[in-house]
DRENDO-1510 file (C-alpha; in Angstrom, 1 decimal, always signed):
<recs>
REC; n; res; u; v; w
REC; 1; MET; +126.6; +118.8; +109.4 .
REC; 2; THR; +125.5; +122.3; +108.7 .
REC; 3; HIS; +122.1; +122.0; +110.3 .
REC; 4; GLN; +123.4; +120.3; +113.4 .
REC; 5; LYS; +125.8; +123.0; +114.3 .
REC; 6; SER; +125.2; +124.5; +118.0 .
REC; 7; LEU; +122.3; +122.0; +118.5 .
REC; 8; LYS; +121.9; +119.7; +121.1 .
REC; 9; VAL; +121.2; +116.4; +119.7 .
REC; 10; PRO; +118.8; +113.9; +121.4 .
REC; 11; ALA; +120.3; +110.7; +122.5 .
REC; 12; SER; +118.0; +108.7; +120.0 .
REC; 13; HIS; +120.0; +110.3; +117.2 .
REC; 14; ASN; +122.9; +108.1; +118.1 .
REC; 15; LEU; +120.9; +105.1; +118.1 .
REC; 16; SER; +120.2; +103.1; +114.8 .
REC; 17; LEU; +116.9; +102.4; +113.3 .
REC; 18; ASN; +117.3; +98.5; +114.3 .
REC; 19; GLU; +117.7; +99.7; +117.9 .
REC; 20; LEU; +114.7; +102.1; +117.6 .
REC; 21; TYR; +113.0; +99.1; +116.1 .
REC; 22; SER; +113.7; +96.7; +119.0 .
REC; 23; LEU; +110.4; +96.4; +120.2 .
REC; 24; ILE; +108.7; +95.5; +116.7 .
REC; 25; LYS; +111.8; +93.7; +115.1 .
REC; 26; ASN; +110.2; +90.4; +114.7 .
REC; 27; ASP; +107.1; +92.2; +113.2 .
REC; 28; LEU; +109.4; +94.1; +110.6 .
REC; 29; ASN; +111.2; +90.7; +109.9 .
REC; 30; LYS; +107.9; +89.1; +109.0 .
REC; 31; ILE; +107.0; +92.2; +106.8 .
REC; 32; GLU; +110.4; +91.7; +105.0 .
REC; 33; LYS; +109.6; +88.2; +104.1 .
REC; 34; LYS; +106.0; +89.2; +103.1 .
REC; 35; ILE; +107.6; +91.8; +100.6 .
REC; 36; LYS; +109.6; +89.1; +99.1 .
REC; 37; GLY; +106.6; +86.7; +98.8 .
REC; 38; PHE; +104.4; +89.8; +97.4 .
REC; 39; THR; +106.9; +90.5; +94.5 .
REC; 40; SER; +107.3; +86.9; +93.6 .
REC; 41; SER; +105.9; +86.2; +90.0 .
REC; 42; PRO; +105.8; +83.4; +87.5 .
REC; 43; ASN; +106.8; +86.3; +85.0 .
REC; 44; PRO; +110.7; +86.1; +84.9 .
REC; 45; LEU; +110.9; +90.0; +84.1 .
REC; 46; ILE; +108.8; +90.9; +87.1 .
REC; 47; LYS; +110.7; +88.5; +89.3 .
REC; 48; GLU; +114.2; +89.8; +88.3 .
REC; 49; ILE; +113.3; +93.4; +88.7 .
REC; 50; SER; +111.6; +92.8; +92.1 .
REC; 51; ASN; +114.7; +90.9; +93.2 .
REC; 52; TYR; +117.0; +93.8; +92.2 .
REC; 53; LEU; +114.5; +96.3; +93.9 .
REC; 54; PHE; +114.3; +94.4; +97.2 .
REC; 55; ARG; +117.8; +93.1; +97.4 .
REC; 56; LYS; +118.8; +95.6; +100.0 .
REC; 57; PRO; +116.2; +96.4; +102.7 .
REC; 58; GLY; +115.1; +100.1; +103.1 .
REC; 59; LYS; +114.3; +102.0; +106.3 .
REC; 60; LYS; +111.1; +100.3; +106.7 .
REC; 61; ILE; +109.7; +103.6; +108.6 .
REC; 62; ARG; +106.4; +103.2; +106.9 .
REC; 63; PRO; +105.8; +99.7; +108.0 .
REC; 64; ALA; +107.1; +100.6; +111.4 .
REC; 65; LEU; +104.4; +103.5; +111.9 .
REC; 66; VAL; +101.8; +100.9; +110.9 .
REC; 67; THR; +102.9; +98.5; +113.5 .
REC; 68; LEU; +103.7; +100.9; +116.4 .
REC; 69; CYS; +100.3; +102.7; +115.9 .
REC; 70; SER; +98.5; +99.6; +115.9 .
REC; 71; LYS; +100.2; +98.5; +119.4 .
REC; 72; LEU; +99.5; +101.9; +120.9 .
REC; 73; PHE; +96.0; +100.4; +121.2 .
REC; 74; LYS; +97.3; +96.9; +122.3 .
REC; 75; TYR; +96.3; +95.3; +118.7 .
REC; 76; PRO; +96.4; +91.6; +119.3 .
REC; 77; GLY; +96.2; +90.5; +115.7 .
REC; 78; ASN; +98.5; +90.1; +112.6 .
REC; 79; GLU; +96.9; +92.1; +109.9 .
REC; 80; HIS; +99.5; +94.8; +110.6 .
REC; 81; ILE; +102.0; +92.5; +108.6 .
REC; 82; LEU; +100.0; +92.7; +105.4 .
REC; 83; MET; +99.2; +96.3; +105.6 .
REC; 84; GLY; +102.8; +97.2; +106.6 .
REC; 85; THR; +103.8; +95.5; +103.3 .
REC; 86; LEU; +101.3; +97.2; +101.3 .
REC; 87; VAL; +102.4; +100.7; +102.4 .
REC; 88; GLU; +106.1; +99.9; +101.6 .
REC; 89; MET; +104.9; +98.6; +98.3 .
REC; 90; ILE; +102.9; +101.8; +97.5 .
REC; 91; HIS; +106.0; +103.8; +98.5 .
REC; 92; THR; +108.2; +101.7; +96.2 .
REC; 93; ALA; +105.9; +102.1; +93.2 .
REC; 94; SER; +106.0; +106.0; +94.0 .
REC; 95; LEU; +109.8; +105.9; +93.8 .
REC; 96; ILE; +109.9; +104.1; +90.7 .
REC; 97; HIS; +107.7; +106.5; +88.9 .
REC; 98; ASP; +109.5; +109.5; +90.5 .
REC; 99; ASP; +112.8; +108.4; +89.2 .
REC; 100; ILE; +111.5; +108.4; +85.7 .
REC; 101; ILE; +110.0; +111.7; +85.9 .
REC; 102; ASP; +113.1; +113.1; +87.4 .
REC; 103; GLU; +115.4; +111.2; +85.1 .
REC; 104; SER; +117.4; +110.0; +88.3 .
REC; 105; ASP; +120.4; +107.6; +87.7 .
REC; 106; LYS; +120.9; +106.5; +91.3 .
REC; 107; ARG; +118.6; +105.6; +94.2 .
REC; 108; ARG; +120.3; +104.2; +97.3 .
REC; 109; GLY; +123.7; +104.1; +95.8 .
REC; 110; LYS; +122.6; +101.8; +93.0 .
REC; 111; ASP; +121.3; +102.3; +89.3 .
REC; 112; THR; +117.4; +103.3; +89.2 .
REC; 113; VAL; +115.1; +100.6; +87.6 .
REC; 114; HIS; +114.7; +102.9; +84.5 .
REC; 115; THR; +118.2; +103.1; +84.0 .
REC; 116; ARG; +118.6; +99.4; +83.8 .
REC; 117; TRP; +115.4; +98.2; +82.3 .
REC; 118; GLY; +114.0; +101.4; +80.4 .
REC; 119; PRO; +111.3; +103.7; +81.2 .
REC; 120; ASN; +108.5; +101.7; +79.3 .
REC; 121; ILE; +108.9; +98.6; +81.6 .
REC; 122; THR; +109.4; +100.7; +84.6 .
REC; 123; VAL; +106.2; +102.5; +84.2 .
REC; 124; LEU; +104.4; +99.4; +83.9 .
REC; 125; LEU; +106.3; +97.8; +86.7 .
REC; 126; GLY; +105.2; +100.7; +89.0 .
REC; 127; ASP; +101.5; +100.5; +87.7 .
REC; 128; TYR; +101.7; +96.7; +88.4 .
REC; 129; ILE; +102.9; +97.3; +92.1 .
REC; 130; TYR; +100.3; +99.9; +92.6 .
REC; 131; ILE; +97.4; +97.6; +91.2 .
REC; 132; ASN; +98.5; +94.6; +93.3 .
REC; 133; THR; +98.7; +96.7; +96.4 .
REC; 134; ILE; +95.1; +98.1; +96.2 .
REC; 135; GLY; +93.8; +94.6; +95.3 .
REC; 136; SER; +95.5; +93.0; +98.3 .
REC; 137; SER; +94.2; +95.7; +100.6 .
REC; 138; LEU; +90.7; +94.4; +99.7 .
REC; 139; ASN; +91.5; +91.1; +101.9 .
REC; 140; THR; +91.1; +93.3; +105.1 .
REC; 141; ALA; +87.6; +93.3; +106.7 .
REC; 142; ASN; +87.9; +97.2; +107.1 .
REC; 143; LEU; +87.2; +98.8; +103.9 .
REC; 144; GLU; +88.0; +102.2; +105.5 .
REC; 145; ILE; +91.6; +100.9; +105.3 .
REC; 146; THR; +91.3; +100.5; +101.5 .
REC; 147; LYS; +89.9; +103.8; +101.2 .
REC; 148; THR; +92.8; +105.3; +103.1 .
REC; 149; LEU; +95.3; +103.8; +100.8 .
REC; 150; ILE; +93.5; +105.0; +97.8 .
REC; 151; GLN; +93.1; +108.5; +99.1 .
REC; 152; ALA; +96.9; +108.7; +100.0 .
REC; 153; SER; +97.8; +107.1; +96.5 .
REC; 154; ALA; +95.7; +109.8; +94.9 .
REC; 155; GLN; +97.0; +112.6; +96.9 .
REC; 156; MET; +100.7; +111.4; +96.1 .
REC; 157; ILE; +100.1; +111.4; +92.5 .
REC; 158; GLU; +98.5; +114.9; +92.8 .
REC; 159; GLY; +101.5; +116.2; +94.6 .
REC; 160; GLU; +103.8; +114.8; +91.8 .
REC; 161; LEU; +101.8; +116.4; +89.3 .
REC; 162; ASN; +102.0; +119.7; +91.1 .
REC; 163; GLU; +105.7; +119.5; +91.6 .
REC; 164; TYR; +106.1; +118.5; +88.0 .
REC; 165; TYR; +104.2; +121.6; +86.9 .
REC; 166; LEU; +106.3; +124.0; +89.0 .
REC; 167; SER; +109.4; +122.2; +88.2 .
REC; 168; GLY; +112.1; +124.9; +87.5 .
REC; 169; ASN; +109.9; +127.6; +88.9 .
REC; 170; LEU; +112.2; +129.7; +91.2 .
REC; 171; GLU; +109.0; +131.9; +92.2 .
REC; 172; ILE; +107.2; +129.1; +93.8 .
REC; 173; THR; +105.9; +130.1; +97.0 .
REC; 174; GLU; +106.7; +128.3; +100.2 .
REC; 175; GLU; +103.0; +127.7; +101.0 .
REC; 176; ASP; +102.7; +126.0; +97.5 .
REC; 177; TYR; +105.8; +124.0; +98.1 .
REC; 178; LEU; +104.7; +122.7; +101.7 .
REC; 179; ASP; +101.3; +121.8; +100.0 .
REC; 180; ILE; +103.3; +119.7; +97.4 .
REC; 181; LEU; +105.1; +118.1; +100.5 .
REC; 182; ASN; +101.9; +117.4; +102.3 .
REC; 183; LYS; +100.4; +115.5; +99.3 .
REC; 184; LYS; +103.5; +113.8; +97.9 .
REC; 185; THR; +105.1; +112.7; +101.0 .
REC; 186; ALA; +103.3; +113.3; +104.1 .
REC; 187; SER; +100.1; +111.6; +103.2 .
REC; 188; LEU; +101.3; +108.2; +103.0 .
REC; 189; PHE; +103.1; +108.6; +106.3 .
REC; 190; SER; +99.4; +110.0; +107.7 .
REC; 191; ALA; +97.9; +106.8; +106.0 .
REC; 192; CYS; +100.1; +104.6; +107.9 .
REC; 193; CYS; +99.2; +105.9; +111.3 .
REC; 194; GLN; +95.7; +105.9; +110.6 .
REC; 195; ILE; +95.8; +102.4; +109.3 .
REC; 196; GLY; +97.6; +101.2; +112.5 .
REC; 197; GLY; +94.7; +102.9; +114.5 .
REC; 198; ARG; +92.1; +101.3; +112.3 .
REC; 199; LEU; +93.4; +97.9; +112.6 .
REC; 200; ALA; +93.1; +97.9; +116.6 .
REC; 201; GLY; +89.6; +99.4; +116.5 .
REC; 202; ALA; +90.7; +102.9; +117.8 .
REC; 203; GLN; +87.9; +105.7; +118.1 .
REC; 204; GLU; +87.7; +108.1; +115.2 .
REC; 205; LYS; +89.0; +110.9; +117.3 .
REC; 206; PHE; +92.1; +108.9; +117.8 .
REC; 207; ILE; +92.5; +107.9; +114.3 .
REC; 208; SER; +92.4; +111.6; +113.1 .
REC; 209; MET; +95.2; +112.6; +115.7 .
REC; 210; LEU; +97.2; +109.5; +114.4 .
REC; 211; GLY; +96.6; +111.1; +110.9 .
REC; 212; GLU; +97.7; +114.6; +112.1 .
REC; 213; PHE; +100.8; +113.1; +113.8 .
REC; 214; GLY; +101.8; +111.3; +110.4 .
REC; 215; ILE; +101.4; +114.5; +108.5 .
REC; 216; ASN; +103.7; +116.4; +110.9 .
REC; 217; PHE; +106.2; +113.5; +110.9 .
REC; 218; GLY; +106.2; +113.3; +107.2 .
REC; 219; MET; +106.7; +117.0; +106.6 .
REC; 220; SER; +109.6; +117.0; +109.1 .
REC; 221; PHE; +111.0; +113.9; +107.1 .
REC; 222; GLN; +110.9; +115.4; +103.8 .
REC; 223; LEU; +112.2; +118.9; +104.9 .
REC; 224; ILE; +115.2; +117.0; +106.3 .
REC; 225; ASP; +115.7; +115.3; +102.8 .
REC; 226; ASP; +115.7; +118.7; +101.1 .
REC; 227; LEU; +118.3; +119.8; +103.6 .
REC; 228; LEU; +120.5; +116.8; +103.1 .
REC; 229; ASP; +120.5; +117.5; +99.3 .
REC; 230; TYR; +122.6; +120.5; +100.2 .
REC; 231; SER; +124.4; +119.5; +103.3 .
REC; 232; GLY; +124.7; +115.8; +103.2 .
REC; 233; ASP; +127.4; +113.3; +102.4 .
REC; 234; PRO; +126.8; +111.7; +98.8 .
REC; 235; GLU; +128.2; +108.2; +100.1 .
REC; 236; SER; +125.7; +108.3; +102.9 .
REC; 237; LEU; +122.9; +109.5; +100.8 .
REC; 238; GLY; +123.6; +107.0; +97.9 .
REC; 239; LYS; +123.4; +110.1; +95.3 .
REC; 240; PRO; +125.1; +113.2; +94.6 .
REC; 241; VAL; +124.4; +116.5; +96.3 .
REC; 242; LEU; +122.0; +118.8; +94.8 .
REC; 243; SER; +120.4; +116.0; +92.8 .
REC; 244; ASP; +116.9; +117.8; +93.3 .
REC; 245; LEU; +118.3; +121.0; +91.8 .
REC; 246; LYS; +119.8; +119.1; +89.0 .
REC; 247; GLU; +116.5; +117.6; +88.2 .
REC; 248; GLY; +114.7; +121.1; +88.2 .
REC; 249; ARG; +113.2; +120.5; +91.9 .
REC; 250; VAL; +113.2; +123.7; +93.7 .
REC; 251; THR; +113.0; +122.9; +97.4 .
REC; 252; LEU; +112.7; +124.8; +100.5 .
REC; 253; PRO; +116.5; +126.2; +100.9 .
REC; 254; LEU; +116.5; +127.6; +97.4 .
REC; 255; ILE; +112.7; +129.1; +97.9 .
REC; 256; TYR; +113.9; +130.7; +101.2 .
REC; 257; THR; +117.3; +131.9; +99.4 .
REC; 258; PHE; +115.4; +133.4; +96.5 .
REC; 259; ASN; +112.9; +135.2; +98.6 .
REC; 260; ASN; +115.2; +136.7; +101.2 .
REC; 261; ASP; +118.6; +137.2; +99.5 .
REC; 262; GLY; +120.0; +140.4; +97.6 .
REC; 263; HIS; +119.6; +141.0; +93.9 .
REC; 264; GLU; +122.9; +139.8; +92.9 .
REC; 265; ASN; +122.6; +136.5; +94.3 .
REC; 266; GLN; +119.0; +136.0; +92.9 .
REC; 267; LYS; +120.4; +137.1; +89.7 .
REC; 268; SER; +123.4; +134.5; +89.8 .
REC; 269; ILE; +120.9; +131.7; +90.9 .
REC; 270; SER; +118.5; +132.5; +88.2 .
REC; 271; GLU; +121.2; +132.4; +85.5 .
REC; 272; LEU; +122.7; +129.3; +86.7 .
REC; 273; PHE; +119.4; +127.6; +86.9 .
REC; 274; ASN; +117.9; +128.7; +83.6 .
REC; 275; GLN; +121.3; +127.9; +81.9 .
REC; 276; LYS; +121.3; +124.4; +83.6 .
REC; 277; ASP; +124.8; +125.1; +84.4 .
REC; 278; PHE; +125.5; +122.3; +87.0 .
REC; 279; SER; +129.3; +122.1; +86.8 .
REC; 280; LYS; +131.2; +121.7; +90.0 .
REC; 281; LEU; +131.9; +125.2; +90.4 .
REC; 282; SER; +128.4; +126.4; +89.7 .
REC; 283; LEU; +127.1; +123.9; +92.2 .
REC; 284; LYS; +129.6; +125.2; +94.9 .
REC; 285; LYS; +128.5; +128.8; +94.2 .
REC; 286; ILE; +124.6; +127.9; +94.6 .
REC; 287; ILE; +125.6; +126.1; +97.9 .
REC; 288; ASP; +127.8; +128.8; +99.1 .
REC; 289; ILE; +125.0; +131.4; +98.4 .
REC; 290; VAL; +122.4; +129.1; +100.2 .
REC; 291; GLU; +124.6; +128.6; +103.2 .
REC; 292; SER; +125.5; +132.3; +103.7 .
REC; 293; ASN; +121.9; +133.6; +104.1 .
REC; 294; GLY; +120.4; +131.2; +106.7 .
REC; 295; ALA; +118.3; +129.2; +104.4 .
REC; 296; LEU; +119.5; +125.8; +105.8 .
REC; 297; GLU; +119.0; +127.1; +109.4 .
REC; 298; TYR; +115.7; +128.2; +108.5 .
REC; 299; THR; +114.7; +124.8; +106.6 .
REC; 300; PHE; +115.9; +122.7; +109.8 .
REC; 301; GLN; +113.8; +124.8; +112.0 .
REC; 302; LYS; +110.7; +124.4; +109.9 .
REC; 303; ALA; +111.5; +120.6; +110.1 .
REC; 304; LYS; +112.0; +120.8; +113.9 .
REC; 305; ASP; +108.7; +122.8; +114.1 .
REC; 306; PHE; +106.7; +119.9; +112.3 .
REC; 307; SER; +108.6; +117.2; +114.6 .
REC; 308; ILE; +107.5; +118.9; +117.8 .
REC; 309; SER; +104.1; +119.0; +116.5 .
REC; 310; ALA; +104.2; +115.6; +115.9 .
REC; 311; ARG; +105.6; +114.9; +119.5 .
REC; 312; ASN; +103.0; +117.0; +121.1 .
REC; 313; ILE; +100.3; +115.1; +119.5 .
REC; 314; LEU; +101.7; +111.8; +120.8 .
REC; 315; LYS; +101.0; +113.2; +124.3 .
REC; 316; HIS; +97.4; +112.6; +123.8 .
REC; 317; PHE; +98.0; +108.9; +123.9 .
REC; 318; PRO; +98.4; +106.7; +127.0 .
REC; 319; GLU; +102.2; +106.4; +128.0 .
REC; 320; SER; +103.7; +103.2; +126.6 .
REC; 321; ALA; +106.8; +101.7; +125.3 .
REC; 322; PHE; +105.3; +102.1; +121.8 .
REC; 323; ARG; +104.5; +106.0; +122.2 .
REC; 324; GLU; +108.1; +106.4; +123.2 .
REC; 325; SER; +109.4; +104.4; +120.2 .
REC; 326; LEU; +107.3; +106.8; +117.9 .
REC; 327; ALA; +108.8; +109.8; +119.6 .
REC; 328; ARG; +112.3; +108.5; +119.4 .
REC; 329; ILE; +111.9; +107.6; +115.6 .
REC; 330; SER; +110.7; +111.4; +115.2 .
REC; 331; ASP; +114.0; +112.6; +116.7 .
REC; 332; TYR; +115.9; +110.2; +114.5 .
REC; 333; ILE; +114.3; +111.4; +111.3 .
REC; 334; LEU; +114.9; +115.0; +112.3 .
REC; 335; TYR; +118.6; +114.5; +113.0 .
REC; 336; ARG; +119.6; +111.8; +110.5 .
REC; 337; ASN; +122.4; +112.1; +108.3 .
REC; 338; LYS; +121.2; +110.1; +105.4 .
</recs>
């Protein structure tokens, strides 16, 4: 892959997520069962769509963060199973709504929900999942956890609104774009880490550090997603390359290109973008321009900087197998190919 050329890839990149999750495998299996129970409903339509949504397990990175962060402080309870389920449900609801807004046809290699059931039903299903999730969070004795989930959900929606407002704007600044990523993606990662700390009764200073770890982790995660849209393998990604571009989303590789390339290339990209000319020849031309000016390397370096910041924060916590797992997962998401 382009962003991995001449880079020393850590050994954790060669491990699968299942191997990285070895310490918490039983917890994640319980969360998987809880998700299936959470989405069961006497309503046949909700049941049908939920079965379709969760037929194939996802990466479960967010539930893993809740679990690992709670175990950093030797949490002895089981409430992380519920909370891991809830953060995965919020993530799923956000994807359902995102796919409608972006008019995406594919998600993880299969038809999106709105493609099969239509946008009206899909919007309602996303709302149903959101409301059920927040309601279920009230079962915890720690109301700060519910506040954290609500705050993260609000930030995610604000990020989505800002992204939609700036859709197709080639003059978006890097600062504005990173702010969108912070809200839309990193905020939920941050919430996961904070929730883990709160479950374990950690001091506020440690919960704050966990939140910062989650922000940096999430920023790195999303920037690699941006990168894979240009350099990834469609079969591994479960969607075509340049899907973001086709949906009008201007991500960091294109922002860097537009601000740092010559006038002719800027003009070419503007014309193709404004004409919505996304033929194979046009897409190849855009990829060639982006690859030629260091935009992919720049994006990877930004992702790496956030990843390094995340790992540095972990040094403030006592050494443990759980801390090492968080560090290794940070490496994994930086060097992943899907």
